[in-house]
Structures are given as C-alpha cells and as structure tokens.
N, C-alpha and C positions, 0 to 999 in steps of 0.2 A: 159521454166518455169523460173519464176523470182527467183533470189537468195533469200533464206529464211532470210538472214541477213539484214533486213530492218533497216535503220538508219534515224535519224532526219536530214533533209536538213538544211544546215547552210550557204550556199553561193548562190550568184546570179546565178552562173553557174549551180548548181544543180537545182535551181528553173527553169531556162530556159529549161533544159533537161527534167524535169518533166512536164513542160507545153506541150512539144511536145508529150510525152507519153500519157498524159491525154487529149490532144486536148483542152487545156484551155490556154487563153492568160496569159503570165507571170504576168501581172499586177493583175490578179485575184488571183494569188498565193502569192503575196507580203505580205499579212498579216501573212503568216506562218513564216516569218523571223522577225516579229516585235511583234506579239501578243501572249501572253502565252496560250490563249484559242484556237489557231489554230495551227495545226501541219501537216507538210508535210513529209511523210516517203518515202524514195527512196532506191534503191539497185543498184548494178552494172550490172543488166541483164534485164533492161526494166520495172521493177516493180515500181509502185508509188501509193500512197494513200494520199488524203487530208482529214483531219478530223477537225471538229469543236466541241468544248464543248458548250453545251447549257443546259438550264433548262427545264425539262419536266413539264407537267401540274400539277403534284403532288408535285412539289418543289424539286424533286431529280434531279441529274445531269445525262445527257446522252451524249455520244459521237456520233456524226453524221458523217458518211462517205459520203462526198460530191462527191468525184470522186475517182475512182480506176482503175488501169490497171495492170493485171498480179498479183493481190494480192487478195486472198480470204478474204471474210468479216471477218471470224473468225481466220485470221492469228495471231499467237502468239504476234507479235510486235504490231498489231493493238489493240488487247485485252489488252496488257500491257500498251499502251498509255491511253486507257480508264480507266484502273485501277489506273494509276498514277494520273489521274485527279479526282479520287474518284467518278467515274461514276458507276451507277447500270446497265445501258443498253448501248448496241452498236446498232445504227440504220443505215440502208442504205437509204440515202435520196431519191433515185430514185424509189426504189421498196417498201419501207416501212417495209422491213424485219428487225426484231430485234433479237439480240443475247444477252443473259444475260452475264454480265462480270464475275460474280462469284468470288470466292476467292480460295486460295491454300488449298489443303487437310489438314486435322487435323494433319497428321504426317509430314507436312512440317516443317523445322526448325523454331524456334520461331521468329528469326529476320525477316524472309521472311513474316510470317503471320502478324507480327507487321507492316511491311511496307504497306501491303495491307490495314489493318485497319486504320493506321495513315492517309492514303490518303482519306479514307471514312470519318474519323473524321474531317479532315480539311474542307471537302466540307460541312458537316453538320454545322460546325462552321461558314462558310461563310454566310449561310442562317440565323443562329441564330443571328449573329452580325448585319446583315443587318436589321433584324426585330426589333432590339433593338437600332438602331442608335439614338444618342442623349441622351441615358441613359447609362452612362458608367458602373455603377455598375450592372445594369440589363444585359448589353451585356457580361460582364465578367462572371457573374453567368450562363447565358444561354449557353455561349460557353463552360464553364466547364462541364455542365450537358450533353450536347449532345456529347461532346468528350468522357467523361467517360463512357457513355452508350455503345458507339461503342467499346472502348478499353477494357472494362471489359470482353469481350469475350475471351481474352487471358488467363484469370485467374491469372493475375500478379498484385501485388499491384500498384495502381495508386496514385501518389503524385501530388499535384497541388498547385499553389499559392492561390487558393480559398478555400483550406481545410486544416484542421489539419493533420499532417503526420500520415500515417498508419505504423504499425511496419513491418519491413522487416528483415527476418532472414539472418544471415551472409551467403554469397555465393549465395543467391537467386537473380534473376533478378527483376527489378522494372521499372516502367514507371514514368516519370515526365513530366508535361505539364505546359505551360503558355498559358491560353486561349487567352489573348490578350497582346502581348509584344509590348510596345510602347503606353501605354494607354494615356500618355500626348499628343502624336500626334493624337490619335484617338479622344480625347476630342476636340482638336483644329481643327480637319479636315485637318491636315497637314501630308501627307504620309511620311514614311511608318508606318504601324502597322501590326503585324504578329501573326499567330498561330504557336506555337513551341512545339514539343514533341519528346521525346527520350526514347529508351529502354536502360537501364543501367545494366551491369553485371560486378561484381567484380570491381566496381569503374570506369569502362570505358563505354562511350556511344557507343554501338555496332550497333545501327541503329537510324535514326532520320529523321524528316521532319520539314521543316520550310516553311510555306505558307504565302506569303505577301498578306494580305487580301485587301490591297489598290490597288494592280496592277494585282493580279492573278499569279504572278511568284511563282514557287515552286522549292525548293531544297530538294532532298531526298538522303539518303545514307545508306549503310550497310557495316560493317567491312568485308574486304576481297572481296567485290563486287564493291566498288568504290562509287563515288558521282556524282550526276547529277543536272543540272539546266535546268528545262523545257525539260528534255529528252536528253540533251547534256552532255557528260562527263565534270565534273568540276575538274580543277587542279589549285593549287595555283602557284604563280610566284612572283619573285622579282619585286619591283617597288618603286615608290616614293610617294604613296598615303597612308595615315594612316586614318583609321576610329576609332573614339574615343568616349567614353561616354561624356555626358555633363560635364562641369567643376565642381569641388567640390565647395561647398558654399564658397564664398569669396576668391576663388583662381583661378588660370589659369590651362588650360589643359597642361599636360606634353607631348611635341611633340619630338619624336626622331630627332636628328639633321640632318639626311640624308633625311628626308621626305620633300617634296616640296609642297604637297597638304594635307589638313586636312579636313575630312568630319565628321560631327556629325549628325547622322541620328535620334538619339533618340530611336533606336530599336536594342538592343544588339544582339538578335538572328540573325537578318538580317546582322548585322555588321560582325559576324563570317562567315556567308555564303559568303560575299563579299571577305573576305580573302581566303576562300576555292576555289572560282571560278576565282581568279586572278584579280578581279576588284580593290582590295586594297591589299597592301603589309603586313600591320601589324595592330594589335589591342592590347590595353592593358588597365588595370584599376589600375595600380600601384599607381596612384595619388589619389586613392579613398579608402574608407574603404573596398570595395569588392562588389561582385555581387552574387546574389542568384542562386542556382542550376537550378531553373526552367527558369531563364533568359537565361542560356547559354547551357544547355544540348543538345537541338536540333541542334543548330549551331555548337557545338563542334563535334557532331556525323558527320556532313557534312565535317567539316574541317579535322578531323582525317582520315576519309575514303578517302578523296581526296588526302591525303599524307602530310597534314600540321602538325604543332606541336603546343602544348600548354604546357607551363612550368610555374611552380610556381616561386615566387620571389627567391626561393632557387635553382632554376635551375632543379627541379625535374618534371617529368610528372605529370600532374594534375590528382588527384583521386577524383571522385565524391562520395558523401555520401548521403543517403536518409534522409536528414535533410534540410527542406526548410527555416529554420531560419538562418542556418550557412551562413557566407559570405566567398567567395573564391576570391582570387586575382591571376591573371596570365597574361601572354603575349601570343599572337597568331601570328604565322608567317608561311611562306611557308615550312621551314625546322627547325629541332632542332637547327642547327648552327645559323640560322637567329634569332631564338628565344633567343639563348644565347647572340648573338650580341646586340639584343634589350635590354636585361636585363643589359648588361654592359653599354650601352649608356645612360640608364635611371638612372644608379647609384644604 
C-alpha cells in the first residue's frame, strides 16, 4: 500500500520515478514541474497521481486525474489538491467517475474554512475577470461580487477596495480582499495581476491566498500551518533581489545598498509572496506615502506563515486595521533581524 503522505513532485528525479510507476514517458509528466495547472503527487512507497485542472462545461473548475498508481481517487491529498485549485469536482479521466470535492465541516476552525472558500473565490474571480477583459472597472466590480458571494458564507465582515468599509467590532475577525491587484498591469495586458484575500484577527492576517490571474500560480497560507506556492512549502531566504513598488512621483526608488537586482512587478500582493517563497529577499514602501490594507493583507498572510517578518518604520510588528482608506508603511524580509537591518540601511 502506498504511503498516505503524498507530496508534490518538484525534481526531475521524482518525475522519472513517477513515470515508471505510472508507465508514462517522463516527457509527458514534464508540465507538472512547470505549469501551475498540472500537479504530480508522489510518495515513498510507489504511489503516484497526475492531475490537471480544467474548466467544466458549466464554467466551474474540475480536477482531472489523468494517471494514478497505488492512490485512491478520493485520497485526501488528491482532494486537497483539487480544493486548493478551487475545484468543485474531481474526475477520473479513464473511467469518467466523479467525486465531489466538498468543503470542511461547519465546526472546522475558521481559518481552515476560510482557506477552502478563498480558493473557490479565486477560481470564480478568474472567470469573472476573463469575461470582463478590456473593461477594467467592470472586471474589478465583477471580481468583487463573485468573491464576496463565496466568502460571505463564513459570516465574517468582508472589506474590499470596491466598497465602503463595514463596521468590525473590536476583537472580531474580518476579511479583506483586493479583486484585482495590479490594475495598471491588467489594463496594459502586462503581467502580473492578482486576486488577493486575507482573514485578519486582532490585527494579524491569520490566513490568506494570492492568485496570480495572469499565470495561474497560487500562494496560500494559514498561521501555524505554513505557506505554499502551488502546493509546495514556501520559505523566505536571504538574497540580493529586492521587489519594490513603482517610484514615487518625480522621485527614484529607494534601493537597499546590498541588493544587486531590483524588480518592479506592479503587483504588491504578489511582491510579498515572492519574499515569502524566497524568490526575492526584501520589499518596502518607505519611500512612499504608504499602501492600503487590501493591497497587502493576502501577501502578508503568506509571508508571516512562511516565517518572514513585516515591521513598521518604528521597528514594530505591523498591525492591520479594518480601514481601507488608511495607509500603512512597512518593510518585509525573511526574518525580523533582516527587517531591522533593512530599516537601518534605508535610514
């Protein structure tokens, strides 16, 4: 019997071994290492499953099991992959058998229920944005509506860039979303642009999801459980690449002196995820007036769950408030010490 601890394959060696188990040429498994919508799960005891995300005839997403060996169709890891993709159904390609993905029970902790609904919301947003392509305001509005409809099932106030703030009682959790982060990129057709959402409790983003709508990549996180990029654990690391917002009007971007590469993506939520998964070393907005909570909450949830740090200009942990008009300023780095070093370097 296969080991129940299936994991996402990340190396060419794992791909070759899985090819032998599945009797599939390794070249046919290659997309699993490159495309966010293809996933190869393996274990240490001969089990393997290849899945692909696709759109069903009714416009919902489904996960299709293309090949499997020693892995039941309803294996928890297979269902979790489908859920993370925001799929309603899991299908077996060769037999046509279908299994509903379902969601966690009502008595499941709030953060876990949020993660499931956030993945569904991101998928609904993908469709809404695609149908509104070329009309930025319509796309933002459609994305907000479909996401809010899904997330309201939690019974928690939902704040958004597209709406006036709802009141949130002290100590109560709240959700904040940015339907399309990087609208300038979206307007120009220049990736990336993303859907971002977070569950915030007592000023801290305790769960979040950022979906790059231009590529299909997804980052998800929950406090105490960790962070993932396309199903693979995400961890920050030291480096020499900084991701920064666009330059302030009439000024230049403030670059930490030890950085050798600077990237400006135009999508803040994704920037923070790049620090969280080690693609970049630091981010900051100290040379600007600040950033709104809906721009940063989802990425912050990923960063903090991955083990990274976010500090205010005064060197204190960043606290989020349910106020979408307020501007926050902070630095993001792999560790609190690295964040303090960044603050010192920027003066």
